[in-house]
C-alpha positions as CSV (number, residue, x, y, z in Angstrom):
1,M,42.2,-9.5,81.8
2,I,39.9,-9.1,84.5
3,D,36.5,-7.6,83.9
4,K,35.9,-5.1,86.6
5,K,32.4,-4.5,85.4
6,L,31.2,-7.7,86.6
7,I,30.6,-6.3,90.0
8,D,31.1,-2.6,91.4
9,L,34.3,-2.8,93.3
10,Q,34.0,0.6,94.5
11,D,30.9,-0.4,96.5
12,P,31.8,-0.9,100.4
13,H,29.6,-3.9,100.6
14,T,31.1,-5.5,97.7
15,Q,34.6,-4.9,98.9
16,D,33.6,-6.5,102.1
17,V,32.3,-9.6,100.3
18,V,35.6,-9.8,98.2
19,R,37.7,-9.4,101.3
20,S,35.6,-12.2,103.0
21,M,36.1,-14.6,100.1
22,K,40.0,-13.7,99.9
23,M,40.2,-14.6,103.7
24,F,38.3,-17.7,103.0
25,A,40.6,-18.8,100.2
26,E,43.8,-18.1,102.1
27,S,42.4,-20.0,105.2
28,Y,41.4,-23.0,103.0
29,A,44.6,-23.1,100.9
30,K,46.4,-23.3,104.3
31,S,44.4,-25.9,105.9
32,T,44.4,-28.1,102.8
33,N,48.1,-27.5,102.1
34,T,47.2,-26.3,98.5
35,Y,48.5,-23.2,96.9
36,F,47.3,-20.3,94.7
37,C,48.0,-20.2,90.8
38,S,51.3,-18.6,89.6
39,D,49.3,-16.4,87.5
40,L,47.9,-13.7,90.0
41,E,45.2,-12.6,87.7
42,I,43.6,-15.9,87.7
43,T,43.5,-16.0,91.6
44,Q,42.2,-12.6,91.7
45,S,39.4,-13.4,88.9
46,V,38.3,-16.7,91.0
47,I,38.0,-14.6,94.1
48,I,36.1,-11.9,92.5
49,G,33.9,-14.6,90.7
50,L,33.1,-16.1,94.1
51,A,32.2,-12.8,95.7
52,K,29.9,-11.9,92.7
53,N,28.1,-15.2,93.0
54,K,27.7,-14.8,96.8
55,L,26.3,-11.4,96.2
56,E,23.9,-12.9,93.6
57,S,22.9,-16.1,95.2
58,G,23.9,-16.0,98.8
59,A,26.6,-18.6,98.1
60,A,30.0,-18.7,96.8
61,L,29.3,-20.9,93.8
62,C,32.1,-22.0,91.7
63,P,32.7,-19.1,89.2
64,C,34.0,-21.5,86.5
65,R,30.5,-23.0,85.7
66,C,27.3,-21.7,84.2
67,Y,24.2,-21.9,86.0
68,S,20.6,-21.4,84.9
69,Q,19.4,-20.7,88.6
70,K,22.0,-19.8,90.7
71,T,19.9,-19.6,93.9
72,E,18.7,-23.1,93.3
73,E,22.1,-24.6,92.4
74,A,23.4,-22.8,95.6
75,S,20.9,-24.8,97.7
76,F,22.3,-28.2,96.5
77,A,25.7,-27.0,97.7
78,F,27.5,-29.3,95.3
79,W,29.4,-26.4,93.6
80,N,29.7,-24.3,96.7
81,C,33.3,-23.5,97.1
82,P,34.9,-25.5,97.9
83,C,33.1,-27.8,95.5
84,V,32.6,-31.5,96.1
85,P,35.4,-32.3,93.7
86,M,37.8,-30.2,95.7
87,R,36.7,-31.5,99.1
88,E,37.0,-35.0,97.9
89,R,39.8,-35.1,95.4
90,K,41.6,-32.0,95.7
91,E,40.6,-31.0,92.3
92,C,40.0,-27.4,91.5
93,H,38.8,-26.7,88.1
94,C,39.1,-22.8,88.7
95,M,42.7,-23.3,89.7
96,L,42.4,-21.6,92.8
97,F,43.3,-24.5,95.1
98,L,46.4,-26.4,93.6
99,P,48.7,-29.0,95.0
100,E,52.2,-28.2,95.3
101,Q,53.3,-30.3,92.5
102,S,51.0,-28.7,90.0
103,P,52.9,-26.9,87.1
104,F,50.7,-24.0,87.8
105,S,51.1,-23.8,91.5
106,S,52.9,-20.8,93.1
107,S,54.4,-21.0,96.7
108,H,51.7,-18.8,98.0
109,Q,48.7,-19.3,100.3
110,E,48.0,-15.6,100.4
111,V,47.1,-13.3,97.9
112,E,47.1,-9.3,97.2
113,M,43.7,-8.1,96.0
114,T,45.2,-4.9,94.4
115,L,42.0,-4.5,92.5
116,L,40.2,-3.2,95.6
117,T,42.5,-0.1,95.7
118,D,42.2,0.8,91.7
């Protein structure tokens, strides 16, 4: 289950950042011929995590990693989404961008962010 307390989804600025991350993810999935996870909650959680890190550090750091210094880590750009493993080998640990043949892949390159209206 998504912990909505991670960020204030009622805040207009936060909603704008979440929408921006959603648009980025959809665009990147289409341009790399990758697909979102068949479990919608995973896709939504990762997008919200990207937004949270963008709000906190100024960069969309991979939300599946722990950082002791987010701002410093963001300056290295290695884990900024899309991270180096994704860009170089199409390996997305977060399961946001999956190849078509993945057993966890959906047929979707667009996602509903229903959490924004809760």
